[in-house]
C-alpha positions as a Markdown table, in Angstrom:
| # | Residue | x | y | z |
|---|---|---|---|---|
| 1 | Met | -26.4 | -25.4 | 30.6 |
| 2 | Lys | -23.8 | -22.8 | 31.8 |
| 3 | Lys | -21.5 | -24.0 | 29.2 |
| 4 | Arg | -24.1 | -23.8 | 26.4 |
| 5 | Ile | -24.3 | -20.1 | 27.4 |
| 6 | Ile | -20.5 | -19.8 | 27.1 |
| 7 | Ser | -20.7 | -21.7 | 23.8 |
| 8 | Leu | -23.3 | -19.6 | 22.2 |
| 9 | Leu | -21.8 | -16.1 | 23.4 |
| 10 | Leu | -18.2 | -17.0 | 23.1 |
| 11 | Ala | -18.9 | -18.5 | 19.4 |
| 12 | Leu | -20.9 | -15.3 | 18.7 |
| 13 | Ile | -17.7 | -13.2 | 19.6 |
| 14 | Met | -15.4 | -15.6 | 17.7 |
| 15 | Ala | -17.4 | -16.0 | 14.7 |
| 16 | Leu | -18.1 | -12.3 | 14.2 |
| 17 | Ser | -14.4 | -12.0 | 14.4 |
| 18 | Leu | -13.8 | -14.8 | 12.0 |
| 19 | Leu | -11.5 | -16.7 | 14.4 |
| 20 | Pro | -11.2 | -20.5 | 14.0 |
| 21 | Val | -12.3 | -21.3 | 17.7 |
| 22 | Ser | -14.0 | -24.5 | 18.8 |
| 23 | Val | -17.3 | -24.2 | 20.5 |
| 24 | Leu | -16.6 | -24.6 | 24.3 |
| 25 | Ala | -19.3 | -27.2 | 25.4 |
| 26 | Ala | -17.4 | -29.8 | 27.1 |
| 27 | Asp | -19.9 | -32.5 | 27.2 |
| 28 | Asp | -22.3 | -32.9 | 24.3 |
| 29 | His | -22.4 | -29.7 | 21.9 |
| 30 | Thr | -24.4 | -31.4 | 19.3 |
| 31 | Gly | -27.0 | -29.0 | 18.5 |
| 32 | Gln | -28.3 | -26.2 | 16.1 |
| 33 | Val | -27.3 | -22.5 | 15.7 |
| 34 | His | -29.3 | -20.1 | 13.8 |
| 35 | Val | -26.9 | -18.2 | 11.5 |
| 36 | Thr | -27.6 | -15.2 | 9.6 |
| 37 | Val | -24.5 | -14.2 | 7.3 |
| 38 | Glu | -24.4 | -10.8 | 5.7 |
| 39 | Asn | -21.2 | -9.6 | 4.1 |
| 40 | Thr | -19.4 | -8.9 | 0.8 |
| 41 | Thr | -16.6 | -11.6 | 0.9 |
| 42 | Trp | -18.7 | -14.2 | -0.3 |
| 43 | Ala | -20.0 | -14.5 | -3.9 |
| 44 | Glu | -22.0 | -16.9 | -6.0 |
| 45 | Ala | -20.5 | -19.8 | -7.7 |
| 46 | Asp | -20.4 | -17.8 | -11.0 |
| 47 | Gly | -18.2 | -15.2 | -9.2 |
| 48 | Ala | -20.9 | -12.5 | -9.0 |
| 49 | Pro | -20.8 | -10.5 | -5.7 |
| 50 | Trp | -23.6 | -11.3 | -3.4 |
| 51 | Glu | -25.5 | -8.5 | -1.9 |
| 52 | Gly | -27.5 | -8.5 | 1.1 |
| 53 | Met | -28.3 | -11.8 | 3.2 |
| 54 | Leu | -26.5 | -14.8 | 2.3 |
| 55 | Val | -27.8 | -17.4 | 4.8 |
| 56 | Asp | -30.8 | -17.5 | 7.2 |
| 57 | Glu | -31.1 | -20.9 | 8.5 |
| 58 | Trp | -30.3 | -23.3 | 11.3 |
| 59 | Val | -26.7 | -25.0 | 11.1 |
| 60 | Thr | -26.1 | -28.2 | 12.8 |
| 61 | Leu | -23.2 | -28.3 | 15.1 |
| 62 | Gln | -21.2 | -31.8 | 15.0 |
| 63 | Glu | -19.1 | -33.3 | 18.0 |
| 64 | Asp | -15.7 | -31.9 | 18.1 |
| 65 | Ser | -16.2 | -29.5 | 15.0 |
| 66 | Ser | -15.9 | -25.5 | 15.3 |
| 67 | Met | -18.6 | -23.1 | 15.0 |
| 68 | Met | -16.6 | -21.4 | 11.9 |
| 69 | Ser | -16.2 | -24.8 | 10.1 |
| 70 | Cys | -19.8 | -25.6 | 10.4 |
| 71 | Ile | -20.8 | -22.3 | 9.1 |
| 72 | Val | -18.4 | -22.5 | 6.1 |
| 73 | Asp | -19.5 | -26.1 | 5.3 |
| 74 | Ala | -23.1 | -24.7 | 5.2 |
| 75 | Leu | -22.1 | -21.9 | 2.8 |
| 76 | Thr | -20.1 | -24.0 | 0.6 |
| 77 | Ala | -23.0 | -26.4 | 0.4 |
| 78 | Gly | -25.2 | -23.7 | -0.8 |
| 79 | Gly | -22.9 | -23.0 | -3.6 |
| 80 | Tyr | -21.0 | -20.0 | -2.3 |
| 81 | Phe | -17.3 | -19.5 | -1.7 |
| 82 | Gln | -15.1 | -16.8 | -0.3 |
| 83 | Thr | -13.7 | -14.2 | -2.6 |
| 84 | Gly | -11.7 | -11.9 | -0.3 |
| 85 | Ala | -10.2 | -11.2 | 3.0 |
| 86 | Asp | -12.0 | -12.2 | 6.1 |
| 87 | Thr | -13.7 | -8.6 | 6.5 |
| 88 | Gly | -17.4 | -9.8 | 6.8 |
| 89 | Tyr | -19.1 | -10.6 | 9.9 |
| 90 | Ile | -21.7 | -12.9 | 11.1 |
| 91 | Ser | -24.3 | -10.9 | 12.5 |
| 92 | Glu | -26.7 | -13.3 | 14.4 |
| 93 | Ile | -26.4 | -16.5 | 16.2 |
| 94 | Asn | -29.3 | -17.0 | 18.4 |
| 95 | Gly | -29.6 | -20.0 | 20.6 |
| 96 | Ile | -28.6 | -23.7 | 20.9 |
| 97 | Glu | -31.4 | -26.2 | 21.5 |
| 98 | Glu | -31.4 | -25.8 | 25.1 |
| 99 | Lys | -31.6 | -21.7 | 25.3 |
| 100 | Ala | -29.6 | -19.7 | 27.4 |
| 101 | Ala | -32.9 | -18.2 | 28.5 |
| 102 | Ala | -33.9 | -21.4 | 30.2 |
| 103 | Glu | -31.9 | -20.2 | 33.3 |
| 104 | Gly | -33.8 | -16.9 | 33.2 |
| 105 | Leu | -30.6 | -15.1 | 32.6 |
| 106 | Leu | -31.4 | -13.5 | 29.3 |
| 107 | Pro | -34.7 | -13.2 | 27.6 |
| 108 | Ala | -35.9 | -15.9 | 25.1 |
| 109 | Gly | -36.1 | -15.1 | 21.4 |
| 110 | Ala | -34.1 | -11.9 | 21.2 |
| 111 | Glu | -32.2 | -11.5 | 18.0 |
| 112 | Val | -29.2 | -9.5 | 18.5 |
| 113 | Arg | -27.0 | -7.9 | 15.8 |
| 114 | Ala | -23.7 | -7.0 | 17.1 |
| 115 | Thr | -19.9 | -6.4 | 16.0 |
| 116 | Val | -16.6 | -7.3 | 17.1 |
| 117 | Glu | -13.9 | -5.0 | 16.4 |
| 118 | Ile | -10.1 | -4.5 | 17.1 |
| 119 | Pro | -9.7 | -1.5 | 19.6 |
| 120 | Lys | -7.8 | 1.4 | 18.3 |
| 121 | Asp | -6.6 | 1.6 | 22.1 |
| 122 | Thr | -4.7 | -1.7 | 23.1 |
| 123 | Ser | -5.6 | -1.0 | 26.7 |
| 124 | His | -9.2 | -1.9 | 25.6 |
| 125 | Gly | -8.1 | -5.4 | 24.8 |
| 126 | Asp | -7.3 | -7.3 | 21.6 |
| 127 | Tyr | -11.1 | -7.6 | 20.6 |
| 128 | Ala | -14.1 | -5.7 | 21.6 |
| 129 | Ser | -17.8 | -6.9 | 21.5 |
| 130 | Ser | -20.8 | -4.5 | 21.4 |
| 131 | Phe | -23.1 | -7.5 | 22.1 |
| 132 | Ala | -24.5 | -6.1 | 25.3 |
| 133 | Met | -25.4 | -2.8 | 23.9 |
| 134 | Ala | -26.6 | -4.1 | 20.7 |
| 135 | Gly | -28.9 | -6.6 | 22.6 |
| 136 | Ala | -30.2 | -4.0 | 25.2 |
| 137 | Lys | -33.4 | -3.0 | 23.5 |
| 138 | Ala | -34.4 | -6.6 | 22.2 |
| 139 | Met | -33.6 | -8.0 | 25.7 |
| 140 | Lys | -35.2 | -5.0 | 27.6 |
| 141 | Met | -31.9 | -5.0 | 30.0 |
| 142 | Ala | -29.1 | -2.6 | 30.8 |
| 143 | Pro | -26.2 | -3.5 | 28.5 |
| 144 | Arg | -24.1 | -4.0 | 31.6 |
| 145 | Ala | -26.3 | -6.4 | 33.2 |
| 146 | Ile | -26.3 | -8.4 | 29.9 |
| 147 | Ala | -22.6 | -8.1 | 29.9 |
| 148 | Gln | -22.3 | -9.2 | 33.5 |
| 149 | Ala | -24.5 | -12.4 | 32.7 |
| 150 | Val | -22.1 | -13.2 | 30.0 |
| 151 | Val | -19.0 | -12.8 | 32.0 |
| 152 | Asp | -20.3 | -14.7 | 35.0 |
| 153 | His | -21.0 | -17.8 | 33.0 |
| 154 | Met | -17.9 | -17.7 | 30.7 |
| 155 | Asp | -15.3 | -20.3 | 31.0 |
| 156 | Leu | -12.2 | -19.3 | 29.0 |
| 157 | Thr | -10.5 | -22.5 | 29.8 |
| 158 | Asp | -8.6 | -24.1 | 26.7 |
| 159 | Ser | -10.0 | -21.0 | 24.6 |
| 160 | Leu | -7.8 | -18.6 | 22.7 |
| 161 | Phe | -8.4 | -15.9 | 25.2 |
| 162 | Ala | -7.0 | -15.2 | 28.5 |
| 163 | Ser | -9.4 | -12.7 | 29.9 |
| 164 | Val | -12.7 | -10.8 | 29.5 |
| 165 | Glu | -13.8 | -7.6 | 31.0 |
| 166 | Ile | -16.6 | -5.3 | 31.0 |
| 167 | Ala | -15.8 | -1.8 | 30.0 |
| 168 | Gly | -17.6 | 1.4 | 29.8 |
| 169 | Pro | -21.4 | 1.2 | 29.0 |
| 170 | Gly | -21.2 | -2.6 | 28.4 |
| 171 | Phe | -18.3 | -3.4 | 26.0 |
| 172 | Leu | -17.0 | -6.9 | 26.3 |
| 173 | Asn | -13.2 | -6.5 | 26.0 |
| 174 | Phe | -11.3 | -9.8 | 25.2 |
| 175 | Arg | -7.4 | -10.4 | 25.7 |
| 176 | Leu | -5.8 | -13.1 | 23.6 |
| 177 | Gly | -4.0 | -15.8 | 25.5 |
| 178 | Ala | -1.1 | -18.1 | 25.4 |
| 179 | Lys | -3.0 | -20.5 | 23.3 |
| 180 | Trp | -3.7 | -18.0 | 20.5 |
| 181 | Tyr | 0.1 | -16.9 | 20.4 |
| 182 | Gly | 1.0 | -20.7 | 20.4 |
| 183 | Asp | -1.5 | -21.6 | 17.6 |
| 184 | Val | -0.1 | -18.5 | 15.4 |
| 185 | Leu | 3.6 | -19.7 | 15.9 |
| 186 | Ala | 2.7 | -23.1 | 15.2 |
| 187 | Glu | 1.0 | -21.9 | 12.0 |
| 188 | Ile | 4.0 | -19.7 | 11.1 |
| 189 | Glu | 6.4 | -22.8 | 11.4 |
| 190 | Ala | 3.9 | -25.0 | 9.4 |
| 191 | Glu | 3.5 | -22.7 | 6.4 |
| 192 | Gly | 7.2 | -21.4 | 6.4 |
| 193 | Pro | 7.6 | -18.9 | 3.7 |
| 194 | Leu | 4.0 | -18.9 | 2.5 |
| 195 | Tyr | 2.8 | -17.8 | 5.9 |
| 196 | Gly | 0.6 | -14.6 | 5.2 |
| 197 | Gln | 0.3 | -15.1 | 1.7 |
| 198 | Ser | -3.0 | -14.7 | -0.2 |
| 199 | Asp | -4.4 | -14.7 | -3.8 |
| 200 | Glu | -6.4 | -11.3 | -3.3 |
| 201 | Gly | -4.0 | -9.5 | -5.8 |
| 202 | Arg | -3.9 | -12.3 | -8.3 |
| 203 | Gly | -4.1 | -11.2 | -12.0 |
| 204 | Gln | -3.0 | -7.8 | -11.2 |
| 205 | Lys | 0.3 | -6.4 | -12.7 |
| 206 | Val | 1.7 | -3.7 | -10.5 |
| 207 | Met | 4.7 | -1.3 | -10.6 |
| 208 | Val | 6.3 | -0.1 | -7.6 |
| 209 | Glu | 9.0 | 2.6 | -8.5 |
| 210 | Phe | 11.0 | 3.9 | -5.7 |
| 211 | Val | 14.3 | 5.8 | -4.6 |
| 212 | Ser | 14.8 | 6.7 | -8.2 |
| 213 | Ala | 17.6 | 9.2 | -6.9 |
| 214 | Asn | 19.6 | 11.6 | -8.9 |
| 215 | Pro | 22.6 | 10.0 | -10.3 |
| 216 | Thr | 24.7 | 13.2 | -10.2 |
| 217 | Gly | 25.6 | 12.5 | -6.6 |
| 218 | Pro | 25.6 | 10.1 | -3.7 |
| 219 | Met | 22.2 | 9.0 | -2.1 |
| 220 | His | 21.0 | 10.3 | 1.3 |
| 221 | Met | 18.8 | 9.4 | 4.3 |
| 222 | Gly | 15.6 | 10.3 | 2.5 |
| 223 | Asn | 16.5 | 7.9 | -0.4 |
| 224 | Ala | 17.1 | 5.1 | 2.3 |
| 225 | Arg | 13.8 | 5.8 | 3.7 |
| 226 | Gly | 12.0 | 5.5 | 0.3 |
| 227 | Gly | 14.0 | 2.4 | -0.3 |
| 228 | Val | 12.5 | 0.8 | 2.8 |
| 229 | Leu | 9.1 | 1.9 | 2.1 |
| 230 | Gly | 9.1 | 0.7 | -1.6 |
| 231 | Asp | 10.6 | -2.5 | -1.1 |
| 232 | Thr | 8.3 | -3.5 | 1.9 |
| 233 | Leu | 5.2 | -2.4 | 0.0 |
| 234 | Ala | 6.4 | -4.6 | -3.2 |
| 235 | Ser | 6.8 | -7.8 | -0.9 |
| 236 | Val | 3.5 | -7.2 | 0.6 |
| 237 | Leu | 1.7 | -6.8 | -2.7 |
| 238 | Ala | 3.7 | -9.8 | -4.1 |
| 239 | Ala | 2.6 | -11.8 | -1.1 |
| 240 | Cys | -1.0 | -11.0 | -1.9 |
| 241 | Gly | -0.3 | -12.8 | -5.4 |
| 242 | Ala | 0.2 | -9.6 | -7.5 |
| 243 | Asp | 2.7 | -9.6 | -10.3 |
| 244 | Val | 5.0 | -6.9 | -9.0 |
| 245 | Thr | 7.9 | -5.1 | -10.8 |
| 246 | Arg | 10.4 | -3.2 | -8.7 |
| 247 | Glu | 11.7 | -0.3 | -10.7 |
| 248 | Phe | 14.6 | 2.4 | -10.5 |
| 249 | Tyr | 14.0 | 5.5 | -12.8 |
| 250 | Val | 17.5 | 6.7 | -13.8 |
| 251 | Asn | 17.3 | 10.5 | -14.6 |
| 252 | Asp | 20.3 | 10.2 | -16.9 |
| 253 | Ala | 19.1 | 13.0 | -19.2 |
| 254 | Gly | 18.0 | 16.4 | -19.2 |
| 255 | His | 19.2 | 19.5 | -17.4 |
| 256 | Gln | 20.6 | 17.9 | -14.2 |
| 257 | Ile | 22.8 | 15.8 | -16.6 |
| 258 | Asp | 23.8 | 18.9 | -18.3 |
| 259 | Lys | 24.6 | 20.5 | -15.2 |
| 260 | Phe | 26.6 | 17.3 | -14.0 |
| 261 | Ala | 28.7 | 17.3 | -17.3 |
| 262 | His | 29.6 | 21.1 | -16.9 |
| 263 | Ser | 30.6 | 20.5 | -13.1 |
| 264 | Ile | 32.9 | 17.6 | -13.7 |
| 265 | Glu | 34.3 | 19.4 | -16.8 |
| 266 | Ala | 35.2 | 22.5 | -14.8 |
| 267 | Arg | 37.1 | 20.3 | -12.1 |
| 268 | Tyr | 38.7 | 18.4 | -15.0 |
| 269 | Leu | 40.2 | 21.5 | -16.5 |
| 270 | Gln | 40.9 | 23.1 | -13.2 |
| 271 | Ile | 43.1 | 19.9 | -12.7 |
| 272 | Ile | 45.0 | 20.6 | -16.0 |
| 273 | Arg | 45.2 | 24.4 | -16.1 |
| 274 | Gly | 44.9 | 25.3 | -12.6 |
| 275 | Glu | 41.8 | 26.2 | -10.4 |
| 276 | Asp | 42.1 | 29.9 | -10.8 |
| 277 | Ala | 42.3 | 29.5 | -14.6 |
| 278 | Val | 38.9 | 27.8 | -15.1 |
| 279 | Pro | 35.6 | 29.4 | -13.6 |
| 280 | Phe | 33.1 | 27.1 | -12.1 |
| 281 | Pro | 29.8 | 27.2 | -12.9 |
| 282 | Glu | 27.5 | 29.3 | -10.6 |
| 283 | Asp | 24.7 | 26.6 | -10.6 |
| 284 | Gly | 27.3 | 23.6 | -10.8 |
| 285 | Tyr | 27.3 | 21.0 | -8.3 |
| 286 | Gln | 29.8 | 22.0 | -5.7 |
| 287 | Gly | 30.3 | 18.7 | -3.7 |
| 288 | Glu | 33.6 | 16.8 | -3.2 |
| 289 | Asp | 32.2 | 13.8 | -5.2 |
| 290 | Ile | 32.6 | 15.9 | -8.3 |
| 291 | Lys | 36.2 | 16.8 | -7.6 |
| 292 | Asp | 36.7 | 12.9 | -7.0 |
| 293 | Leu | 35.1 | 12.2 | -10.5 |
| 294 | Ala | 37.1 | 14.5 | -12.4 |
| 295 | Arg | 40.3 | 13.3 | -10.4 |
| 296 | Ala | 39.5 | 9.7 | -11.3 |
| 297 | Tyr | 39.0 | 10.6 | -14.9 |
| 298 | Tyr | 42.2 | 12.4 | -15.2 |
| 299 | Glu | 44.3 | 9.8 | -13.2 |
| 300 | Lys | 42.9 | 7.1 | -15.8 |
| 301 | Asn | 43.1 | 9.1 | -19.1 |
| 302 | Gly | 45.4 | 12.2 | -18.4 |
| 303 | Asp | 44.4 | 15.3 | -20.7 |
| 304 | Lys | 42.9 | 13.4 | -23.6 |
| 305 | Leu | 39.9 | 15.3 | -23.5 |
| 306 | Leu | 41.6 | 18.9 | -23.5 |
| 307 | Asp | 41.3 | 19.4 | -27.0 |
| 308 | Val | 38.3 | 18.0 | -28.2 |
| 309 | Pro | 35.1 | 19.7 | -28.8 |
| 310 | Glu | 33.3 | 20.8 | -25.8 |
| 311 | Ala | 30.2 | 18.8 | -26.3 |
| 312 | Glu | 32.1 | 15.6 | -26.9 |
| 313 | Arg | 34.1 | 16.3 | -23.7 |
| 314 | Gln | 31.0 | 17.1 | -21.8 |
| 315 | Glu | 29.3 | 13.7 | -23.0 |
| 316 | Ala | 32.4 | 11.7 | -22.1 |
| 317 | Leu | 32.7 | 13.1 | -18.5 |
| 318 | Ala | 28.9 | 12.7 | -17.8 |
| 319 | Gln | 29.1 | 9.0 | -19.0 |
| 320 | Phe | 32.1 | 8.4 | -16.9 |
| 321 | Gly | 30.5 | 10.0 | -13.8 |
| 322 | Leu | 27.4 | 7.9 | -14.3 |
| 323 | Ser | 29.4 | 4.7 | -14.7 |
| 324 | Ile | 31.0 | 5.3 | -11.1 |
| 325 | Asn | 27.9 | 6.6 | -9.5 |
| 326 | Leu | 25.4 | 4.2 | -10.7 |
| 327 | Pro | 27.2 | 0.9 | -9.4 |
| 328 | Lys | 27.8 | 2.5 | -6.3 |
| 329 | Met | 23.9 | 3.2 | -5.8 |
| 330 | Lys | 23.1 | -0.4 | -6.5 |
| 331 | Thr | 25.9 | -1.5 | -4.0 |
| 332 | Asp | 24.4 | 0.7 | -1.3 |
| 333 | Leu | 21.0 | -0.5 | -2.0 |
| 334 | Glu | 22.0 | -4.1 | -2.0 |
| 335 | Arg | 23.6 | -3.6 | 1.4 |
| 336 | Tyr | 20.1 | -3.6 | 2.8 |
| 337 | Lys | 18.7 | -6.2 | 0.5 |
| 338 | Ile | 17.0 | -4.1 | -2.0 |
| 339 | His | 17.0 | -5.5 | -5.5 |
| 340 | Tyr | 15.4 | -4.1 | -8.6 |
| 341 | Asp | 13.6 | -5.9 | -11.4 |
| 342 | Asn | 14.4 | -3.2 | -13.7 |
| 343 | Trp | 16.5 | -0.2 | -14.1 |
| 344 | Phe | 14.7 | 2.1 | -16.6 |
| 345 | Tyr | 16.7 | 5.0 | -18.2 |
| 346 | Glu | 15.2 | 8.3 | -19.2 |
| 347 | Ser | 17.5 | 8.7 | -22.0 |
| 348 | Ser | 15.7 | 5.8 | -23.7 |
| 349 | Leu | 12.5 | 7.7 | -23.8 |
| 350 | His | 14.3 | 10.6 | -25.7 |
| 351 | Glu | 16.2 | 8.4 | -27.9 |
| 352 | Ser | 13.1 | 6.5 | -29.1 |
| 353 | Gly | 11.1 | 9.7 | -29.7 |
| 354 | Tyr | 8.5 | 8.7 | -27.1 |
| 355 | Val | 8.9 | 12.0 | -24.9 |
| 356 | Lys | 8.0 | 13.8 | -28.4 |
| 357 | Glu | 5.3 | 11.8 | -29.3 |
| 358 | Thr | 3.6 | 12.2 | -25.8 |
| 359 | Val | 3.9 | 16.0 | -26.0 |
| 360 | Asp | 2.5 | 15.7 | -29.7 |
| 361 | Leu | -0.5 | 13.8 | -28.1 |
| 362 | Leu | -1.3 | 16.5 | -25.6 |
| 363 | Ala | -0.9 | 19.3 | -28.1 |
| 364 | Glu | -3.5 | 17.4 | -30.5 |
| 365 | Arg | -5.9 | 17.3 | -27.7 |
| 366 | Gly | -5.6 | 21.2 | -27.0 |
| 367 | Trp | -3.7 | 21.1 | -23.7 |
| 368 | Thr | -0.9 | 22.8 | -24.7 |
| 369 | Tyr | 0.1 | 26.3 | -26.4 |
| 370 | Glu | 3.2 | 28.3 | -27.5 |
| 371 | Lys | 4.7 | 31.6 | -25.7 |
| 372 | Asp | 8.2 | 32.9 | -25.7 |
| 373 | Gly | 9.4 | 30.1 | -28.2 |
| 374 | Ala | 8.5 | 27.5 | -25.5 |
| 375 | Leu | 5.7 | 24.9 | -25.6 |
| 376 | Trp | 3.5 | 25.0 | -22.2 |
| 377 | Leu | 1.1 | 22.8 | -20.7 |
| 378 | Arg | -2.3 | 24.4 | -19.4 |
| 379 | Thr | -1.5 | 22.9 | -16.0 |
| 380 | Ala | -3.5 | 25.6 | -14.4 |
| 381 | Asp | -6.9 | 24.6 | -16.3 |
| 382 | Ile | -6.3 | 21.1 | -15.8 |
| 383 | Leu | -6.0 | 21.5 | -12.0 |
| 384 | Arg | -8.8 | 23.9 | -11.7 |
| 385 | Asp | -11.0 | 21.3 | -13.4 |
| 386 | His | -9.6 | 18.5 | -11.0 |
| 387 | Tyr | -10.4 | 20.9 | -7.9 |
| 388 | Arg | -13.8 | 21.8 | -9.1 |
| 389 | Arg | -14.8 | 18.2 | -9.4 |
| 390 | Gln | -13.6 | 17.8 | -5.8 |
| 391 | Gly | -16.0 | 20.4 | -4.8 |
| 392 | Lys | -13.7 | 23.3 | -3.9 |
| 393 | Lys | -15.0 | 26.7 | -4.2 |
| 394 | Glu | -13.7 | 29.0 | -7.0 |
| 395 | Ala | -12.2 | 31.6 | -4.3 |
| 396 | Asp | -10.2 | 28.9 | -2.6 |
| 397 | Ile | -8.8 | 27.6 | -6.0 |
| 398 | Glu | -7.8 | 31.0 | -7.0 |
| 399 | Lys | -5.7 | 31.4 | -3.7 |
| 400 | Leu | -3.8 | 28.5 | -5.0 |
| 401 | Asp | -2.1 | 30.6 | -7.5 |
| 402 | Leu | -1.8 | 27.7 | -10.2 |
| 403 | Lys | 0.7 | 28.0 | -13.1 |
| 404 | Asp | 1.4 | 26.4 | -16.3 |
| 405 | Asp | 4.4 | 24.1 | -16.9 |
| 406 | Val | 6.9 | 24.3 | -19.7 |
| 407 | Leu | 7.2 | 21.0 | -21.8 |
| 408 | Arg | 9.7 | 22.2 | -24.4 |
| 409 | Arg | 12.1 | 24.9 | -24.0 |
| 410 | Ala | 12.6 | 27.8 | -26.3 |
| 411 | Asn | 15.9 | 25.6 | -27.0 |
| 412 | Gly | 14.1 | 22.7 | -28.2 |
| 413 | Phe | 15.0 | 20.6 | -25.2 |
| 414 | Tyr | 12.2 | 18.8 | -23.5 |
| 415 | Thr | 11.8 | 19.3 | -19.7 |
| 416 | Tyr | 11.9 | 16.8 | -16.8 |
| 417 | Phe | 8.1 | 17.2 | -16.4 |
| 418 | Ala | 7.6 | 16.3 | -20.1 |
| 419 | Ala | 10.0 | 13.1 | -19.7 |
| 420 | Asp | 8.1 | 12.2 | -16.5 |
| 421 | Ile | 4.6 | 12.4 | -18.5 |
| 422 | Ala | 6.1 | 10.1 | -21.0 |
| 423 | Tyr | 7.5 | 7.9 | -18.4 |
| 424 | His | 4.4 | 7.3 | -16.7 |
| 425 | Arg | 2.5 | 6.8 | -20.0 |
| 426 | Asn | 4.8 | 4.1 | -21.1 |
| 427 | Lys | 4.3 | 2.3 | -17.7 |
| 428 | Phe | 0.5 | 2.0 | -18.8 |
| 429 | Ala | 0.2 | 2.2 | -22.3 |
| 430 | Val | 3.5 | 0.1 | -23.5 |
| 431 | Arg | 4.2 | -2.2 | -20.6 |
| 432 | Gly | 0.4 | -2.8 | -19.6 |
| 433 | Phe | 0.7 | -2.4 | -15.8 |
| 434 | Asp | -2.7 | -2.2 | -14.1 |
| 435 | Lys | -1.6 | -0.1 | -11.0 |
| 436 | Val | 1.4 | 2.2 | -10.8 |
| 437 | Ile | 2.9 | 3.2 | -7.3 |
| 438 | Asn | 5.4 | 5.9 | -6.8 |
| 439 | Ile | 7.5 | 6.2 | -3.6 |
| 440 | Trp | 8.4 | 10.0 | -3.9 |
| 441 | Gly | 10.4 | 12.1 | -1.4 |
| 442 | Ala | 8.8 | 15.2 | 0.3 |
| 443 | Asp | 10.1 | 17.6 | -2.3 |
| 444 | His | 8.0 | 16.0 | -4.8 |
| 445 | His | 4.6 | 16.8 | -3.0 |
| 446 | Gly | 3.4 | 19.5 | -5.5 |
| 447 | His | 4.4 | 17.3 | -8.5 |
| 448 | Val | 1.5 | 14.9 | -7.6 |
| 449 | Ala | -1.4 | 16.5 | -8.8 |
| 450 | Arg | 0.5 | 18.1 | -12.2 |
| 451 | Leu | 1.4 | 14.7 | -13.1 |
| 452 | Lys | -1.9 | 13.0 | -12.5 |
| 453 | Gly | -3.8 | 15.8 | -14.3 |
| 454 | Ala | -1.3 | 15.4 | -17.3 |
């Protein structure tokens, strides 16, 4: 009888947490368990989610079978199959034929709806059950008395747990034992590279764009951090069955490349004419890496660019700089095993006319206006609408001092923001990704809402 009490209550804990643990009755545990299942991880055979109660019936336990396998068999026989991660719970398991109440330890006929959770504080064990507190009203007993009755008759021999203790008002805190760890290690060894994989993300096409460091200079520790986060997230999504693409967005166009070209040009001309003879741009890149690039070009090509048109010289030096920096980036990333499926170049968006097309679409929809020769996006209006939908008060919105953004400068060149809008439109509209994830640096914090709004 004591072992039947142990079987019932430990099976409750195990089943609630969806752990594949066998019922502990050592002699004859052929009997029946009353099972009520309610969750969202089971669906009807046609795939439609099932709301509410799935099963409310007696399930027969067979010799040498596990509680969970019996329940799963009953569900499968009823035409159900599991559709998601094991996040549901079995809320009621009341009695084997010979009830626990036969010893007078717990009242007969009490239906208890309890939960099992993983405590946030590891000092509270690996799993904690509210069974005793949930059953206090139905059993007309103090929670700690219920918990004590359970613990006093619980034999954890050969179970997945090393200990159980009563805590606070009546929590049952369980700690996993050597058998559980041994089983996990055996499962890992048996499944090999397939361990931990699922098909939860099957059918989803997901883009993870990360690092995307400015190619005008060497990477820094922030880029390294983004690399680890992005690559790890992509691996997790792939292990869940998603079709994942890792992408590096190369900013090889726009203002920063123009500044990059002017910086190398100044250093290149200083090598030829003398440092005092050629002024360096006030907003130029001051790093030693720019001097190294200019010196490398000069050592290879001499003064061949001295007398060519300025625009041609700047283009040649910028492309030379990129041809050195980009392979160096790839090498640095590969040193900690980060490999990309695609390196997407910003310049391709400009050359194809896709940036212009995207900006024209915004204009057609009334979200732009012209001022001082430039084309502006009504970012402030977009964000105000966004914050209003979130329930923010008008006074709080005004404190944000929202501003509009330039999409096309007075000189006709499109801004980085315009290209970024086009790039994200390309991800969805052209390449058909279902979900797009960006791993950005802290300096992009203010960019998130603006881009989403656009």
